[in-house]
N, C-alpha and C positions, 0 to 999 in steps of 0.2 A: 793734770798730768797723772798718768798711770804709774802706780809704783808696784815695783815688783813684789811677789810674795816669795816664800821659800822655795817652792817648786820653780818658778820662773828663773831665778838665781842658779838654781841647782842644775837645771837643763843648759843654761849657757855656759857656766863653769865646766861642766862635763863634756861640751862640746869643744870648748878651747883646748883643754888636757887632751882630747881624741885626736883633734887635728895637729896640735904640736908632736904627737908622736909619728903620724903619718907625714908629717912634712919632714921629720926627722930620718924617717925610714926611706922617703923618696931622695932625699940629698945623699944618703948614705949608698945608693943604688941598691936598696933592698926592695924597693917598689918600683914598678914600670911606670913609663909615661902614660899608657892608657889606664892604668889602675888609678894613677894618681889624679888624672885629669876628672874623673867623676867625683873623686873625693874633695879636690879644691873647688869644683864648681858647686858643690854644697855648701861651700863656706864663702861663698861670693867672690871668688878669685879667679879672674881671666888672665889670659896671655895675649895681650895687645901687639899693636904693631911695633913698638919700641921696648915696652916693659910690661910686667905685671899689672893690672888693675884690679883694686879691691872695692866692691861695692858694698856700703855700709848700710844696714838697715835703719830707717827712721819710720817705725811703723805708723800708719795713717797720717804721716808728717808732722806729728806732734814732737817738739823738741824743748827741753829745759835748758837754761843757761848754764847748768852744770855739765851738761852734755856737750853743748857746743863749744864751751872752753875744752873740754877734752878732746873734741875734734880738731880744733885749732893746734892743741899741743901735737897731737898726732901728725897732722899735717907737716908742722915745722920739724918735728924730730925723725920722721920715718919718711917724708916724702919731700916735695919741694915748696912747702910753705902755702899751699893753697889746696881747695877741695871745689868740686864740681857738683852741684845739686842737679838730679836728673828729674826727667818727668815723670819718674814713679816716686817722687818725694824721698829719695835716697839720696846719699852722699858718695862721691866716688873720687877716689884717690889713683892717680895716673901714673905714679912712680914709685911704688913701693918695692922693696927687696923681697923676693919669695922668702929667705930664711928668716926676716923679721915678722913676716905677717901673724904667725902665732903670738909674738909679742904684742902686736896691735890689737888682735882680738883680746888678748888678756887686759888690756888696758881698758878696752871697750867695755868688759864685763863688769869692771868696778863702777861703771856709772849706768848699768841697766841698759847695755847696748850690744849688738852682735852684728852679724853678716848674715844670719840664717834667713832663707827665703829671699834672697836676692838672686838667685840663679839656681839652675838646674830645672829638671822637669818636675817641679812641685808647685804647689800654691804659692804664688810670689806675694811681696809686701802688699798687703790690703790699702788701697788709696780712699782718700776721703776728701770731703768738701773742707777748704782751709778755714771757712767761716763757721764750720761747726761750733755750736754753743752759743754763738753770738748773732747769727743772721735772724734778720726779722721775718724771713719767710720760712724759718724752720718748723719741721713737723716733728722731728726727733734729733736728738744729739747723735750724729752718727760715729763719733768716736767709741762710744759705749759698745755699738753694735760691731764695729771693726774690731775693737778688743776682743769681744765674743767669737768673732770668726778667726782671729789670729791664734786663740788659744785652742780652738777646735782644729785649726790646720797645722799646726806646728808640730812636726814630726808625725802626723797622721799616719798610723801603720799602712793603711789601704790605700792612701794617697800620696804615698812618698815618691812612687816612681810612675808617674803619669806618662802618657804618650808624647807629651810636650809640655813645656811651661804653661801656667795657668794664671790668668789675671782677673783678680775680683774688685770691683769699685761699688761703694756704698754712698748713697746720696741722700741725705736726710731732710732736705729743703724742697722747695717748689720748684725752684730754677735748678737745673742740671749743671752743676759746676764740677763735676768729674768725669764727663764723657762716659754715661754708664752704656750708651749703646754701642761703643767701640771697644768693649772688653768681654772676654770669655763669659763671664757673668756680671750683669749690672743689677744692682739692688737700689730702687728707688722707694723711699718711704711714701706711703700714702695712706690716706683715712678712708673708711667705708660710709656709708650712709649712715651709720650709727655712731659714727666717730672714733670706732676702734683703729688701732694702728696696725698696719702690714706693710708688705713689700710688693712692689710690682716688680716681676722676675725676668730679667731680659737676658738671652743666651744667645751666642754665637756671633759676636761683634768681634771685631779685631781689625789690625792694620797690616801692615807688612806687605809680603809678596802678592798676597789675595786679600785686600781691604773687604771688609764686610761689614755693614750695619746690622747690629743684632735684632732680634725677634721675642717680643713678649709672648711667653709661654704661660704665664700666669699674672692676671690684673690685679689680685689682690691675695698675698700669701699671709695669713695671720701670724704675728711674730713668735709665738711659741713653736711653730713649726720651722724657723728658718733653717735650723742645722739638718734637721731631718729631709728638708727638700734640697738642701746643698748636697747632703750624702747622696740623694737620689740621681742628681744630674751628674755629679763626679762617678758615680758607679757606672752610669750608661756610658759614659765617655771613656772611663778606663776599660771597660768590656770591649767597645766597639771601635775605639779610636785608633788609627793606623800607627804601627811602629815600624813598618818597612820603609817608610818614605817621609823624613824629617819635613818636607815641603808640605805635606798633606797630612799632618799630624794633629794640628789644632782643632778644637772643638767646632770652630766655624766651617771646616770642611765636612766635618760629620754632620752637622744639622743642614749643610746643603745637600749632601749626598743622600741622606736618609728622608730629608723633607721635614718641614718645620711641625707638621701635624703628627707624623710617626714619631719623631723624637719627642714631641710633648707626650704623647700618649705613652712612650716608653718610660718616660721621667714619672709621669702619675702612677703607672702601674707600680714602679718601684717603691715610690713613695707609700703606696698604700700598704706595702710591708713593713714599712719603718715608722709610719705614722703612730703619734703616741707612744713610742718606743724610748728607751733610756735617753736618746739625745734630744727629747722634748725638751725646750728651754722653759724654764720655770720663772716666776717672780722672784723668787729667793735667789737663783742664779744670777738675774739681773741685778739686783740689789748686791750681791756679793762683788760684783764687777765694778758696780757703780761707786762702792765703799773704797775701792783701791784708786780712784781718782781724786786728786785733789782739786779743788775749785776756788776761784777768785773770791774774795771777799770784798764785794762791791759797796760804795758809799752812796749815799743819797745824794744825787748832783742833779742840777738844771743843766739843761742842754746850753751850749755857749755858741753864738752866732758870730761866724766871721762874715765882712762883707767880701763880695766878689769884687776884685780889682786886677788891674793887669801888672801883677806882680808875681815873681817866682813862687812865693808861698801860696799864693791863690790858686796858681796853675796846679800846684802839688795837692792842694786840698781837693781841687776837682777831679782829678786823675786817682790819687793814692790814698785817700780818706774814704772810709765806707761806713755807712749806717750801723748801728749796734743796738741790741735788744735792751739794753739798759740805758735810763736818761744820762746825759753828761759823759758818755763814754762814745769811742769810736774804734774801728779797727783800722790799721794802717799797713798798706803794703810796702815793702822795702825793695825797690827796684834792683835787681841784678844785671840789669840790661844798658849800663852806661856805655856810651859808644867808646869803643877801643878795648873793650875788654869781653872776653868770650862769654856769651849769655850762660848765667847759673854759676860763674864761678865767683869764689870769695877768698881772700887771703887770710892767714892765720890771725894777722893783725886786725883785719875787719870783723872776723868772728868774734875775737876776743873783746873789741870795742862794741859790738852789737850786744853781745851777752851783758855788758854793763849797762846799755841803754834798756834792754829788756827787764832787767832786774829793777831798774828805776822807774821804768814807764809802763811795764805790762806783765807785773806778777810774776816775773821770773820764767817766763814761756814764749815760745814762738811757732810758727807754723811754717811748714815748707809747701810751696804749692805745686801743682803739676806743670805749673808755666814756668817753672824754675825761678821763683820770687820767694821772698819770706814774708811773713805777717806778724806784726803786733796785734794781737785780737783785742786787748783791753786796755786802750789808752784814754785817760782823762782827757776831755775836749780842751780844756783850759790849760793842758800841758803841751798841745800839738805844735805850738811855735817853737818850743824848746826842742821837742823831738826833731822837727824839720831842720832846724839849724844844725844838729848834732849828726843827722844822716847827711846834710850836705856836706860836712866837712869831711866825710867818708866816701862821698862820690856815690851815694846810695839814696838819693832822693831824686833821681830823674823822674819827672811827671808824665810818665809813658805807659801807665797800665790801661790796657785796652787798646792802646794805639800800635801803629805799624812798626815802630822801633821796639816794641816789647816782643822781640823776636824769641820764638821757641826754638832751640837749634841742638842737635846732636854734636859729640866731640869730632865726629867725621874722620877725614883722612889725616888729621894732624895726630890721631892717637889710635883709630880703631883699625884692626887688620882687615875687618870686614867691608869698610867704606870703599866706594868707588871714586869719591871725590870729597875734597874739604867742604867743610860746611862754616867754620867759623871766619875765614876772611870773607865769605859771601855775606853773611850776617854783617860783619862791620862795613862793609862797602855801602850795603844798603842803608845801615844807620847813619853813615856819614852824609849819604845823599838826600836823608831826609831828616837833618838835624834842627831845621827850623821848624820849632813848636808851634809857632802860629800856623803854619802851613800843615803840621800834623793835627791841630785840633781842628781845622777847615775839613780835612780828611775824615776825621771821626773814627769811631771803631771799627779796627780791622785787624784780624789775626793772621800772621804770617810766621809759617812753620817751614823749617828746613831739615832734610835729612841727607846724610851723606851716602844713602845706600836704601834699598828697596825693604830692609827689615823695618824702616820708618820709625826708628827711636826718635825722630824730631816731630812725630805725629803730622807730617806733611799732608796726609791725605783729608785731615779734617780743619786745616787752615784755610782761612777765607781766601788766601793766596798760599799754596804749597809749592816748595821747590825741592826737587828730588836730585840727587848727584847720580850721574851715569857715566859708564865708560864708553866712550867712541874710538874706537882704534886706538887703545892706549892712552886716551887722553880724557880730561875731565871736563864734561859736559853738564848742563843742569835742564831738566824737564820741569816746566811751570804747569801748575793746574790751579783752577780757581773754582769757587763754589761750595769748598768744601765747609763743615760746620759741625761743631761737637755737640750741639744742643743746650749751650750754656746762655745764661742771661747776668748781666753784671749787676751787683751790688754796690750801691753808691750811697751818698747822702743828698741827693738831688731832689727827693721829693718825701711827701709826709710819711710814707711807708717805707722809706729807706730803699727803694728799688728804681732803677732806672731801666725803662724799655723791657719790663718783664714779660717779653713775648717769647714762649716757648716753642720756637720752631724745631722741628724734630732734626736730628742729627742727619748729616748727608755727607757723601764722599764727593772730592774735587774732581772735575774733567780736565783732561791734559787739553790746552789751547793749541798745540801743534808741535812742530820740530823744537829739539832741544837747542840750547844757546850756551856759547862760551862763556866762561866765568865772566870775563871783562864786560860782557853785554848785559848781564844779569840787572845791575842798578838801572840802565837805561829800560829794560825790559818793564820792570816794576813800575818805573815812572809812567810810562806808556799805559799801562794798566791802570793807573791811578787818574791820569789825564781823561782815559774813556770813562772811568766811573763818574768823574766830575761834569762831564759833559751829558752823561745819562740819568743821573739820579733826578728824582722829581722834587726833592727838598734836602735841607741838610740834615734832616733826621733819618733818610733813607740810606741805610749803610750798604757798604761795598757788596756784601754777601746778599742783601735783599736784592739789590739791582740784578746781581748774575742770577738770581733764581727767577726774577722777572723778566729779563730779556734774553737769558741764554749765554752760551760762551761766545757765540758767533760774532757780535759787536765788538768785543773785546779782542778777539782773534784778529779781525779784520783791521783794528786799529794799531795792533801790535807791529804784525807783519806788514802792513802797506806803508808804514813810516819808519822803518828801521834806520833811513839815513837821515831822517828828518830831525832839526833841533828842537828841543823842548816846546820854545816859545812858538815855532811855527806849527807844531802839532797841536798846541793848544788853540790857535787861531783857526786852523783847519776842522778841528773838532766842533768849535763854537759856531763856524760858517755852515756846518752841516747841520 
């Protein structure tokens, strides 16, 4: 866990005092709405459909139990007793009162938290692999590099008012678990032939209105040059990025318009002026940041083997327990995707109980994943049964990590003023249709993502199945696409190396299967897609997304639209006969 130094704390405290005065002036009528809008956005405060929304930063998803208890207290005292974990590893409060937001920020500051870089046209919260520091395929601990970038980017005077928001993801392992190819900048740790550490630099990815897979502009960047190279990229973007059209202001548009080669040449030319300058990272600087992190004190333990049985515990072990670097330890995913609960939501009572469990089982730390779940990174294998029982009592032990019901979902029309349609009821309807765990395991690994509008906060473009809410003559309809992939591989405990199916298929965007559907039809559509997949796959090991890439969209489209009125059992018989 990173511990603040005096500079960190002073920056946060001063920002709280500054925003308290800005809020007072606005409420007193001394500051206009337009002027205040820019100021509140710099502090993570939005105005949503029914109330303000405060987005609280959880840098690179790392959270202490002290901080989680504070979030629980704030949610109870200033909101409606729950919080929502987002796809950028942050926490959102959906019902705070505007006049109380400065008090919330002041409380956050007491536990080294803030809302800086969660909104506005700046470098946003840096996201990281939730298995950083414990994954068996790790090359570098991405938390350290995320912290370096956080310190570089926070209040950076040159990049504080960019043409548009800017998102960076750092992946320190072989498998890409942070979707580096759909970020403005994706950094993927690599080693060169000599074994030296560096980063593959990917630029121009992003989702939203114009989804794009990023481009590799440097295969190997030596780590000392990381910040100077980021400076070069941001300078080119800041200089040439459009400010006249919000829909064409992201760096992905600039890269496309100028061409990858020209953009790369401009970055390299700018970097030559910055290379070996004051921003060059030194070993001393890395040691300084590393010294601010607390590290678990592992015991020397032997691995514990649990037999595979047809029990709820065994199902949880198979899906939610993951291999660890240290013998005798495991990482555990806490599923926030129980049917009937909005994906990513937790009550204050659950947060407090999870904090107790993390203190007991995982050195007082947790991670937030970009799939809206939590992770206990350092659990003794011998204590897994006890942890499972405790999580089950909380309703947080659903064994669905990597399965269809582990749905990534934005708040949608229930909260967001930008949404065309609701997301949460659709997620619940799909989860109820696929509650049978045996059937889920037969289907195998499948990512399903839902967004309430084209801003794609639910990352629907990179779901194996993606659902997008659209407005059709004032009514809510849903567009379905298939074949998206964020390029990740799942870490589990199923083989000697700790990796299941470590096939690094490249990131891809889904393709729309056809006309949109009414909300009531969406679960049927998903079931038809699954029927088609089960009939088309070569073996149980061929995933849904692999079949789509092999066969294309057409067989799925044909099966969905040709059987709209057919019962599920009849559809399966027809598909088997075909």
